[in-house]
VOGU-3710 file (C-alpha; in Angstrom, 3 decimals, decimal comma):
1> malslkkack> 12,579/-31,558/24,539  12,261/-27,862/25,321  15,497/-25,935/25,668  16,061/-23,273/28,278  15,939/-19,523/27,971  19,728/-19,393/27,784  19,679/-19,558/24,001  17,594/-16,373/23,659  17,392/-12,951/25,254  15,265/-9,849/25,082
11> lqdfvahttn> 16,915/-7,171/22,981  14,632/-4,270/23,834  11,203/-3,354/25,116  9,674/0,031/24,304  6,375/1,894/24,022  5,565/2,097/20,321  2,205/3,932/20,264  -0,028/5,953/22,514  -2,718/3,280/22,094  -2,677/-0,463/21,414
21> vsclalghks> -0,208/-1,804/18,854  -2,407/-3,681/16,387  0,266/-4,987/13,969  3,995/-4,996/13,258  6,483/-6,313/10,717  10,250/-6,745/10,543  12,431/-5,858/7,576  13,263/-9,345/6,292  16,117/-8,217/4,045  18,322/-6,847/6,822
31> ghvlvtggdd> 16,489/-7,708/10,045  17,470/-4,248/11,292  14,238/-2,270/10,950  10,739/-2,596/12,363  7,410/-1,008/11,431  4,406/-0,874/13,754  0,782/0,137/13,287  -1,555/1,190/16,071  -5,098/2,067/16,973  -3,906/5,696/16,997
41> kkvnlwaigk> -3,992/5,505/13,143  -0,229/5,999/12,879  2,561/3,951/11,315  5,871/4,194/13,207  9,299/3,051/12,049  12,115/1,881/14,313  15,736/0,806/14,085  16,146/-2,373/16,120  18,315/-1,633/19,123  17,340/2,047/19,284
51> pncimslsgh> 14,565/3,162/21,646  13,382/6,191/19,680  11,073/6,298/16,679  12,800/7,116/13,396  9,710/8,268/11,538  5,989/8,499/12,208  3,613/8,344/9,237  0,024/9,551/9,388  -2,817/9,779/6,923  -5,108/6,870/7,730
61> ttpihsvrfg> -8,461/7,773/9,260  -9,040/4,408/10,971  -6,809/2,077/13,031  -3,972/0,262/11,237  -4,484/-3,490/10,911  -1,521/-4,587/8,739  1,929/-3,303/7,782  4,700/-4,591/5,536  8,134/-3,512/4,305  9,059/-3,717/0,637
71> htenqvcags> 11,791/-6,170/-0,251  14,424/-3,412/-0,416  13,058/-1,839/2,785  12,771/1,609/1,200  8,984/1,363/1,005  6,319/0,488/3,537  2,632/-0,252/3,026  -0,097/-0,117/5,672  -3,701/-1,307/5,547  -6,459/0,097/7,715
81> fagalklwdl> -9,663/-1,063/9,328  -11,639/0,790/6,644  -9,968/-1,203/3,853  -7,601/1,478/2,522  -3,907/0,924/1,787  -1,253/3,632/1,850  2,211/3,230/0,339  5,100/5,445/1,470  8,543/6,041/-0,035  10,813/6,075/3,019
91> eaakllrtlt> 13,796/7,604/1,239  11,783/10,554/-0,074  9,656/10,655/3,113  6,423/11,043/1,179  3,180/9,225/0,440  3,213/7,510/-2,964  -0,232/5,984/-3,271  -3,573/5,606/-1,552  -5,382/2,470/-2,737  -9,028/1,826/-1,902
101> ghkgsvraie> -11,306/-1,008/-2,916  -11,566/-3,451/-0,027  -14,857/-3,464/1,839  -13,335/-4,752/5,077  -10,240/-4,526/7,224  -6,937/-5,255/5,441  -5,448/-8,258/7,269  -2,397/-9,103/5,111  -0,047/-7,319/2,679  2,804/-8,639/0,543
111> fhpygdfits> 5,130/-7,034/-2,035  5,948/-8,747/-5,334  9,583/-9,980/-5,374  10,571/-7,929/-8,426  7,519/-6,266/-10,046  5,624/-3,133/-9,115  2,772/-5,078/-7,556  1,255/-5,465/-4,092  -1,259/-8,069/-2,973  -3,610/-7,620/-0,038
121> gsadstvklw> -6,060/-9,833/1,821  -9,059/-8,506/3,668  -11,810/-9,371/6,084  -14,141/-9,110/3,079  -12,690/-12,535/2,037  -11,067/-11,223/-1,163  -7,464/-11,108/-2,355  -6,585/-8,085/-4,476  -3,605/-7,459/-6,732  -2,548/-3,823/-7,114
131> dirkkgciat> -0,382/-2,247/-9,809  1,569/0,581/-8,184  2,346/2,173/-11,544  -1,290/2,284/-12,673  -2,387/3,275/-9,178  -5,186/0,789/-8,967  -6,489/-2,726/-8,492  -5,961/-4,982/-11,502  -7,385/-8,249/-10,161  -9,681/-9,478/-7,415
141> ykghtqavns> -9,440/-13,148/-6,493  -12,562/-14,533/-4,837  -12,723/-17,968/-3,273  -12,355/-17,631/0,475  -15,559/-17,491/2,479  -14,060/-15,688/5,486  -11,231/-13,266/6,229  -7,824/-13,702/4,576  -5,154/-13,918/7,303  -1,892/-14,368/5,395
151> lkfspdglwi> -0,486/-13,843/1,880  2,808/-14,701/0,207  4,244/-14,413/-3,309  6,227/-17,373/-4,573  9,992/-16,724/-4,951  9,619/-16,492/-8,737  6,682/-14,080/-8,440  4,221/-16,190/-10,459  1,980/-17,494/-7,649  0,158/-16,095/-4,637
161> asagqdglvk> -0,608/-18,294/-1,634  -3,456/-17,169/0,612  -4,518/-18,526/4,004  -7,956/-17,836/5,416  -10,064/-17,899/8,509  -12,112/-20,574/6,726  -9,260/-23,083/7,177  -8,321/-23,103/3,476  -4,998/-22,488/1,769  -5,358/-21,405/-1,859
171> lwdlrigrml> -2,793/-21,056/-4,621  -3,435/-18,427/-7,334  -1,600/-18,305/-10,673  -1,000/-14,763/-11,952  -0,398/-15,988/-15,504  -3,903/-17,370/-15,961  -5,711/-15,267/-13,361  -7,356/-18,214/-11,636  -7,017/-20,399/-8,595  -4,489/-23,149/-9,261
181> refpehsgpv> -5,160/-25,396/-6,255  -6,959/-25,480/-2,928  -5,615/-27,237/0,156  -8,496/-28,002/2,571  -6,690/-30,311/5,018  -6,722/-27,898/7,987  -9,687/-28,074/10,355  -9,230/-24,604/11,851  -8,344/-21,046/10,763  -4,940/-20,779/9,056
191> nsvefhphef> -2,726/-18,097/10,594  0,316/-18,119/8,329  1,537/-19,479/5,009  5,149/-19,522/3,759  6,941/-20,606/0,563  10,209/-22,499/0,769  12,914/-20,115/-0,544  14,164/-22,638/-3,132  12,196/-25,845/-3,626  8,570/-26,343/-4,632
201> liasasqdnt> 7,269/-26,555/-1,070  4,802/-24,552/0,982  4,089/-24,605/4,723  1,002/-23,461/6,595  0,192/-23,143/10,297  -3,340/-23,402/11,644  -5,206/-22,906/14,876  -6,003/-26,640/14,764  -2,473/-26,927/16,258  -0,965/-28,555/13,150
211> lnfwdlehft> 1,600/-27,468/10,605  1,304/-28,850/7,049  3,833/-29,120/4,212  2,685/-29,425/0,581  4,539/-30,394/-2,583  3,750/-27,768/-5,238  4,775/-29,953/-8,152  2,204/-32,686/-7,546  0,004/-30,692/-5,103  0,160/-33,405/-2,492
221> lvsssdrelp> 0,506/-33,271/1,278  4,133/-34,047/2,106  3,664/-34,346/5,854  1,795/-32,907/8,796  3,018/-32,231/12,314  1,449/-33,586/15,477  -1,117/-31,454/17,245  1,074/-29,327/19,484  0,162/-26,509/21,821  0,415/-23,607/21,422
231> farclhfssg> -0,332/-23,226/17,701  2,113/-21,329/15,478  1,332/-17,685/14,809  4,055/-16,930/12,248  6,427/-18,953/10,037  9,857/-18,305/8,553  12,143/-20,591/6,563  15,866/-20,309/7,199  17,700/-18,485/4,410  19,130/-21,731/3,051
241> geclyaggqd> 15,877/-23,630/3,472  17,329/-26,160/5,935  14,525/-25,777/8,476  11,341/-23,914/9,312  10,978/-21,616/12,322  7,505/-21,413/13,859  6,724/-18,790/16,482  3,884/-19,314/18,963  2,758/-18,072/22,340  5,967/-17,983/24,444
251> llrvyawepa> 7,511/-20,692/22,254  9,742/-21,145/19,213  9,860/-24,458/17,351  12,247/-25,593/14,623  10,716/-28,066/12,151  11,957/-30,500/9,542  9,739/-32,309/7,036  9,522/-35,638/5,181  8,438/-36,582/7,768  7,383/-33,525/9,741
261> rtitslqipw> 9,166/-33,475/13,083  10,220/-30,978/15,699  13,990/-30,522/15,819  13,999/-28,069/18,722  11,556/-26,325/21,046  12,632/-23,170/22,842  10,646/-21,509/25,619  10,766/-17,720/25,110  8,502/-15,385/27,117  7,877/-13,079/24,164
271> gkvqdiastn> 4,083/-13,360/24,380  2,138/-13,289/21,127  4,956/-13,081/18,615  3,812/-11,487/15,354  6,858/-11,711/13,061  10,253/-13,397/12,901  13,203/-12,751/10,583  16,762/-14,000/10,284  19,991/-12,052/9,962  23,382/-13,760/9,832
281> dkligassgg> 23,180/-16,517/12,475  20,549/-14,760/14,536  16,783/-14,994/14,582  14,863/-11,814/15,438  11,353/-12,042/16,877  8,985/-9,155/17,541  5,808/-9,202/19,611  3,408/-6,656/21,041  1,293/-6,277/24,147  -0,850/-3,226/24,690
291> ssvsvwvvdt> 1,087/-0,196/23,541  4,512/-1,860/23,957  6,693/-3,866/21,590  9,427/-6,297/22,577  12,221/-7,578/20,348  14,068/-10,831/21,001  17,210/-12,349/19,528  17,888/-16,088/19,262  21,166/-17,822/18,443  20,246/-20,096/15,519
301> tllmtntaps> 23,575/-21,956/15,642  22,409/-23,561/18,885  18,956/-24,430/17,551  20,066/-26,976/14,948  21,070/-29,474/17,616  18,847/-31,930/19,375  19,218/-34,435/22,142  20,171/-37,949/21,042  17,300/-40,426/20,942  18,925/-42,560/23,633
311> ggdspihtsp> 18,714/-39,716/26,079  22,439/-38,980/26,066  23,887/-35,515/26,116  25,696/-35,668/22,804  23,895/-33,526/20,207  22,855/-34,728/16,784  23,150/-32,202/13,963  20,393/-32,354/11,413  20,207/-30,772/7,981  16,882/-31,712/6,408
321> fshgnslrks> 17,494/-29,779/3,188  20,537/-29,116/1,030  20,746/-27,823/-2,503  20,808/-30,480/-5,192  19,709/-33,287/-2,872  15,976/-32,679/-3,091  13,905/-34,512/-5,673  11,510/-31,582/-5,881  11,775/-28,852/-8,451  13,349/-25,561/-7,497
331> fnkqkptpea> 12,087/-22,036/-8,010  13,973/-19,949/-10,515  15,607/-17,265/-8,373  17,193/-15,384/-11,265  15,712/-11,919/-11,468  14,421/-10,788/-14,893  16,112/-8,066/-16,907  14,791/-4,477/-16,751  13,162/-5,009/-20,150  11,364/-8,085/-18,847
341> kkslsvktie> 10,195/-6,155/-15,805  8,590/-3,511/-18,003  6,648/-6,177/-19,876  5,613/-8,021/-16,717  1,892/-8,609/-16,975  -0,729/-10,648/-15,254  -3,977/-12,164/-16,433  -7,090/-11,133/-14,573  -10,365/-12,996/-14,345  -12,119/-9,733/-13,633
351> esersetdpe> -11,115/-6,108/-13,255  -11,967/-4,834/-9,825  -13,768/-1,596/-9,167  -11,450/1,230/-10,014  -9,343/2,261/-7,089  -9,632/5,798/-5,880  -6,080/7,064/-5,541  -4,880/10,476/-4,536  -1,113/10,889/-5,011  -1,388/14,509/-3,868
361> detvpeipdv> -2,219/13,578/-0,289  -0,096/15,784/1,923  1,012/13,750/4,928  4,104/15,243/6,491  6,023/12,534/8,371  7,268/13,219/11,858  11,031/12,648/12,074  12,223/13,143/15,667  15,925/12,621/14,865  16,905/13,586/11,330
371> ndyraifqps> 20,355/12,029/11,677  18,906/8,594/12,445  16,493/8,948/9,554  19,255/9,848/7,096  21,483/7,033/8,265  18,833/4,380/7,642  16,383/5,461/4,957  18,103/8,210/3,012  21,718/7,349/2,195  21,247/6,692/-1,527
381> rslnrsppis> 20,962/10,459/-1,973  24,320/11,132/-0,341  27,908/10,454/-1,350  29,331/10,318/2,157  29,058/6,816/3,554  28,239/6,567/7,208  30,191/4,151/9,404  28,396/0,958/10,446  25,884/1,481/13,212  25,637/-1,035/16,023
391> iftsghnsde> 21,975/-1,831/16,553  22,116/-4,573/19,183  22,861/-2,958/22,536  23,197/-4,343/26,011  20,925/-4,040/28,957  19,599/-7,503/29,741  19,323/-9,920/32,585  22,605/-11,258/33,891  21,318/-14,820/34,104  21,229/-15,161/30,339
401> vfssdaytad> 24,095/-17,146/28,909  24,945/-14,653/26,191  24,533/-10,902/26,028  23,155/-9,110/23,036  26,370/-7,035/23,035  27,912/-9,928/21,172  25,420/-9,498/18,364  26,112/-6,363/16,361  25,201/-5,710/12,793  25,723/-2,976/10,282
411> itilgsrspp> 22,758/-1,063/9,021  23,557/-1,199/5,352  22,689/1,942/3,479  19,299/1,348/1,911  18,979/2,222/-1,714  22,740/1,955/-2,298  22,968/-1,655/-1,254  23,729/-4,097/-3,996  21,056/-6,758/-4,470  21,575/-10,065/-2,709
421> pvvtppspvg> 23,589/-12,645/-4,592  21,495/-14,677/-6,971  20,907/-18,139/-5,587  20,983/-20,622/-8,452  20,920/-24,151/-7,067  21,886/-27,041/-9,298  18,903/-27,920/-11,406  17,322/-31,162/-10,226  15,796/-33,633/-12,571  12,874/-32,015/-14,358
431> svystppqlp> 13,744/-28,458/-13,388  10,789/-26,328/-14,225  12,536/-23,308/-15,715  15,696/-22,802/-17,746  15,136/-19,113/-18,452  13,857/-16,257/-16,284  10,076/-16,396/-15,978  8,211/-13,847/-18,053  4,492/-13,514/-17,765  2,392/-13,225/-20,908
441> pasvvqpavq> 1,353/-9,707/-21,873  -2,086/-8,505/-20,948  -3,567/-5,090/-21,458  -4,859/-4,932/-17,927  -1,493/-4,049/-16,449  0,278/-2,369/-19,366  1,141/1,138/-18,125  -0,259/4,001/-20,130  2,938/5,962/-19,564  6,514/4,941/-18,989
451> pvppmatlms> 6,751/3,862/-15,336  9,026/5,833/-13,070  12,161/3,760/-12,352  12,784/2,751/-8,748  15,079/4,866/-6,634  17,868/2,314/-6,851  18,089/2,704/-10,659  18,472/6,475/-10,441  22,090/6,023/-9,367  24,725/5,982/-12,102
461> degglpktal> 26,078/2,599/-13,137  29,526/3,431/-11,811  28,200/4,338/-8,374  28,906/8,005/-9,014  26,811/11,086/-8,373  23,126/10,453/-7,822  20,868/11,469/-10,674  18,202/12,838/-8,378  18,187/14,620/-5,076  15,808/14,325/-2,180
471> retksdrgpv> 13,406/17,086/-1,452  13,865/18,995/1,762  12,247/17,123/4,612  10,650/19,074/7,400  10,870/17,804/10,923  9,771/19,229/14,206  13,057/21,137/14,322  12,383/22,974/11,060  13,623/22,479/7,505  16,762/20,391/7,110
481> ksanfcpptp> 19,298/21,871/4,728  22,209/19,994/3,291  24,561/20,272/0,332  23,041/17,112/-1,036  19,523/18,534/-1,256  18,017/20,239/-4,310  14,918/22,458/-4,336  11,788/20,493/-5,130  10,543/20,632/-8,688  7,057/22,042/-9,241
491> evmdfvpmsa> 4,410/19,369/-8,986  2,215/18,717/-12,000  -1,451/18,708/-11,138  -2,981/15,289/-11,644  -6,674/15,169/-12,489  -9,169/12,788/-14,014  -9,996/13,976/-17,560  -13,529/14,138/-18,889  -12,815/11,484/-21,532  -10,201/8,734/-21,395
501> drpsgldldd> -7,734/8,091/-24,215  -8,935/4,515/-24,513  -11,841/2,464/-23,177  -11,217/1,376/-19,605  -10,774/-2,367/-19,132  -10,598/-3,198/-22,856  -7,652/-4,599/-24,756  -7,586/-3,084/-28,229  -5,486/-6,019/-29,437  -8,579/-8,192/-29,104
511> flpknlqrgm> -10,083/-6,370/-32,103  -7,068/-6,899/-34,380  -6,661/-9,820/-36,814  -5,121/-12,826/-35,132  -1,942/-12,607/-37,199  -1,315/-9,088/-35,815  -2,014/-9,852/-32,164  0,863/-10,221/-29,734  1,953/-13,785/-29,316  1,521/-15,626/-26,049
521> efggsvpdms> 4,682/-16,562/-24,163  5,385/-19,964/-22,683  3,900/-21,426/-25,882  0,515/-21,825/-24,207  -2,855/-20,189/-24,334  -5,104/-18,791/-21,657  -8,159/-20,994/-21,072  -11,379/-19,496/-22,421  -13,830/-18,140/-19,901  -17,091/-19,979/-19,478
531> eqevlssmmr> -20,435/-18,297/-20,190  -21,132/-18,041/-16,476  -17,775/-16,335/-15,872  -18,425/-13,876/-18,703  -21,864/-12,987/-17,327  -20,477/-12,691/-13,797  -17,743/-10,334/-15,027  -20,276/-8,223/-16,940  -22,668/-7,970/-14,005  -20,016/-7,330/-11,370
541> ghdsimaila> -20,589/-3,977/-9,731  -23,988/-3,518/-11,420  -25,890/-3,341/-8,140  -23,491/-0,786/-6,685  -23,705/1,468/-9,740  -27,497/1,248/-9,775  -27,639/2,173/-6,084  -25,459/5,237/-6,728  -27,551/6,348/-9,690  -30,795/5,831/-7,756
551> trqrnlqivy> -29,511/7,997/-4,899  -28,432/10,714/-7,317  -31,809/10,645/-9,069  -33,622/10,944/-5,736  -31,487/13,948/-4,721  -32,057/15,670/-8,061  -35,782/15,074/-7,701  -35,751/16,823/-4,325  -33,933/19,825/-5,824  -36,330/19,904/-8,779
561> thwqnkdlka> -39,346/19,888/-6,440  -38,092/23,050/-4,681  -37,493/24,727/-8,026  -40,930/23,709/-9,287  -42,443/25,385/-6,222  -40,900/28,706/-7,341  -38,304/28,642/-4,555  -35,042/28,763/-6,498  -32,980/29,856/-3,481  -34,193/26,835/-1,496
571> avetavhmsd> -33,336/24,580/-4,463  -29,807/25,981/-4,614  -29,306/25,662/-0,862  -30,582/22,081/-0,939  -28,206/21,122/-3,787  -25,242/22,644/-1,940  -26,052/21,158/1,474  -26,410/17,626/0,072  -22,588/17,502/-0,059  -22,810/15,540/-3,309
581> lsvlvdflsi> -20,675/17,253/-5,951  -22,233/15,172/-8,722  -25,705/16,535/-7,908  -24,313/20,060/-7,681  -22,602/19,719/-11,074  -25,823/18,496/-12,691  -27,782/21,384/-11,169  -25,233/24,069/-12,095  -25,028/22,791/-15,655  -28,738/23,673/-15,974
591> ithrpgiwnl> -28,953/27,058/-14,260  -25,765/28,405/-15,892  -27,698/28,346/-19,187  -30,325/30,632/-17,620  -28,391/33,670/-16,328  -31,610/35,668/-15,920  -32,658/33,705/-12,827  -29,443/34,447/-10,899  -29,306/37,032/-8,096  -27,008/37,928/-5,198
601> dicvvvlpai> -28,669/35,395/-2,912  -27,757/32,571/-5,286  -24,190/33,898/-5,638  -23,720/33,922/-1,856  -24,773/30,260/-1,623  -23,015/28,972/-4,744  -19,591/30,637/-4,500  -18,266/28,448/-1,605  -19,453/25,385/-3,535  -17,677/26,636/-6,669
611> yellqsryet> -14,476/26,898/-4,634  -14,912/23,227/-3,669  -15,559/22,200/-7,286  -12,382/23,921/-8,484  -10,351/21,894/-5,967  -11,756/18,588/-7,249  -9,626/16,025/-9,101  -12,250/15,577/-11,799  -12,212/17,760/-14,893  -16,019/17,639/-15,142
621> hmragcdalr> -16,334/19,216/-11,700  -13,685/21,849/-12,403  -15,304/22,854/-15,713  -18,728/23,213/-14,089  -17,167/25,443/-11,435  -15,426/27,546/-14,097  -18,652/28,054/-16,060  -20,596/29,147/-12,979  -17,791/31,462/-11,822  -17,538/32,998/-15,291
631> lilrnftpvi> -21,274/33,799/-15,236  -21,034/35,420/-11,788  -18,049/37,571/-12,766  -19,716/38,683/-16,002  -23,042/39,698/-14,419  -22,270/40,658/-10,813  -18,730/42,098/-10,695  -19,910/45,753/-11,061  -22,541/45,329/-8,317  -20,140/43,622/-5,897
641> ksnvlsgsaa> -17,346/46,091/-6,582  -19,462/49,249/-6,220  -21,075/48,114/-2,968  -17,792/46,975/-1,392  -16,049/50,231/-2,281  -18,901/52,499/-1,188  -19,501/50,706/2,106  -22,738/50,469/4,072  -22,743/54,008/5,443  -25,697/56,085/4,261
651> lgvdlsreer> -27,909/58,895/5,454  -30,619/57,542/7,670  -31,542/53,901/7,898  -31,457/51,948/4,626  -32,073/48,278/5,430  -32,045/47,156/1,820  -28,696/48,870/1,196  -27,171/47,274/4,298  -28,482/43,848/3,300  -27,091/44,276/-0,223
661> yrkcmkcyqs> -23,731/45,347/1,214  -23,627/42,282/3,472  -24,290/39,946/0,544  -21,688/41,663/-1,628  -19,083/41,369/1,138  -19,710/37,614/1,405  -19,333/37,267/-2,358  -16,189/39,408/-2,300  -14,568/37,265/0,417  -15,352/34,063/-1,508
671> lvsirafllk> -13,959/35,541/-4,727  -10,727/36,563/-2,976  -10,258/32,984/-1,730  -10,937/31,598/-5,213  -8,464/34,077/-6,734  -5,721/32,920/-4,361  -6,419/29,312/-5,298  -6,411/29,994/-9,049  -3,081/31,786/-8,703  -1,503/28,465/-7,685
681> rqtlqgplgq> -3,210/26,406/-10,397  -3,012/28,726/-13,414  0,253/27,038/-14,482  -1,761/23,966/-15,448  -1,386/23,114/-19,131  -4,225/22,642/-21,601  -7,702/24,171/-21,920  -8,370/23,859/-18,206  -5,260/25,870/-17,380  -6,305/28,506/-19,934
691> sfrelhsslg> -9,680/28,815/-18,192  -7,935/29,208/-14,817  -5,731/31,986/-16,185  -8,670/33,858/-17,745  -10,704/33,639/-14,539  -7,750/34,809/-12,431  -7,361/37,812/-14,703  -11,082/38,616/-14,458  -10,978/38,330/-10,660  -8,343/41,069/-10,570
701> eidan> -11,014/43,589/-11,535  -12,840/43,305/-8,207  -10,058/45,291/-6,498  -9,405/47,753/-9,336  -10,234/51,409/-8,647
//
């Protein structure tokens, strides 16, 4: 029996983007924050109950198709239509990572419950696992035939559940790097999948208008709901696991299982709800329509009652789940120690194509109100504790039974909040774990350097002075200065070296004697890969690499043809205008060994390209640029300097002198720009930094009298 609107009310309705809102997500830890993504390529953050945007993040070049908060709500990740993911640190107000590798729109994102991992599902039908510390993809799980709509980590962090447009729900085991089980019972696309917070149970909602519950101990279907309209768009278990909330078009249902049954149905005109979260005794739902977002609040204390079967008015209280009464196993909710976190590893069936990351992306966030931003995302850097902020404000229809004024909550200071209490239910018969889960080591995810600790660990153990300070954050009102801010430390240039310290994708332990190899945990062994799997792993990416090499060979052949026809200037111009730095590097590496063929015409064309090579992240490109620039300075500095200083004025008309002066001026302007760039980068350590310093010193001679 559907209940009336009196148990729910609209909290707020606001315009979130200048274009359509394509995705949104609530902060499930507090239920107080909201992130939205739009077709305007921006990611906006909001405090629920406040009408103004706290922070606007830019950097994506295509519309945003998925967003997600980290479990501590001090990070947010967004996936775009082009398949790129961007991860921001909200406390430091800066971009942490850009992860690329998907060949289709990113439809789902989920953070690992305690490790530095993110999983993403895409329209390219793949599920990828990303290591934030190593800045790249460490595993690609293939099995879906259509887009992946929903992803969830299990509460113990050892499994990933994926739901696809193909109607399949798949369970992946990170310890063995393979699919553990497939659930094909749905007959339509699966919109959402959700783990029970405690017991070995998983729920999935499909467009076939059913909701299924599976036992993860025996991998059997526990129960399935009746076909009810409308279908559920998002799922959320109550914090204690007593019931499951399912949000659909203008409807909220509360389910129990064993057998599956609807406890309560509530008509709510929230449209296409996209996410629901619980806080205290309230359920928060967020939906979008066009460029607007609406937020609703539901009193969950009134949802756990149902009308008596006889049709009387007396309610019957139901509690389908309680700790210790379930015969199913329970997830181990105890978080591992910091040492165990450092050794957290996963097994991969194949290493994905290397992700292209650029941690130096400069995306300055827009912060309209710095005070709101500090109060929500930045308090771990400050000693002064702000008073609780009421986020649920009034302003609703008078015909609703309760007003949202009655529902206030404190925005707890993120970063300084203590972790939630560990839920350790009494171990049922056959409890699966007695110690915190630790995944077996694997070289694929072992960090090459010591990972940077999360912001929460930078605070002293006694809650004293913070060990780090936030960099100054610029807003539209100018730089914000506070006693709690320290000047930013100089950034160390990050580049890709010419040769790696160790072979990529290989575990050196595999070449040691067995008695010296690291032992496997859990007392088990990883199943050997079949011959077909080995060949598939070896051949993966072969076609793509061959296509790249074929294109590069074709471009080099075009350049060589011009050179063979005695038109060196045309060859140089062609190599530069191809906008392929790899071709340019190959070409420069040849002509730099033949300084006799260089002239001012070649210098004019090559110098802007050298400037671009020096700004590259790859050492090979930077070294090729340095070699070419060194040749130009050695052979053409006197000519450029004398012509620039003497000017173009001369007795009579001297066309050749004027042409030479024009070329020298172009070279001089390019050299001045390169000198300004090298001034910033000459602090780089190592041989590359030494080359930058020598070239900067040589460039000083072009202005000497």
